[in-house]
Phi, psi and omega in degrees: 000138177243157176257128179244148176242150181207157175256127183230154175271133175227151179282139175282148182293138175077009181208178181261354180285159182237154174228162182253130180229157175267135179229159176241144179219143177262127181205166181283329179207176184295322181293319177295321178297317178299317180296317179297316180295318179293326177293323183276318187254354179097146181295134180090356180263358175275113185273309181228133173107192003280146175236154181293125178275136182243000000 
C-alpha cells in the first residue's frame, strides 16, 4: 500500500462556498487512489493529484 496526496474541493459548513484542502489516501496505485477520491468527494472535485506522498 502506498500513500497518495491530492487536493480536493469540499463544501464549507453552513454555506454554498467551497474550499480546497489537501487529503491523503492509501491505495495500491494512482488509478485506485483517484477512484477512491472520486467516490468520496465526487467526480470532478479532485483538483490536483493524486501524487505519491513521500
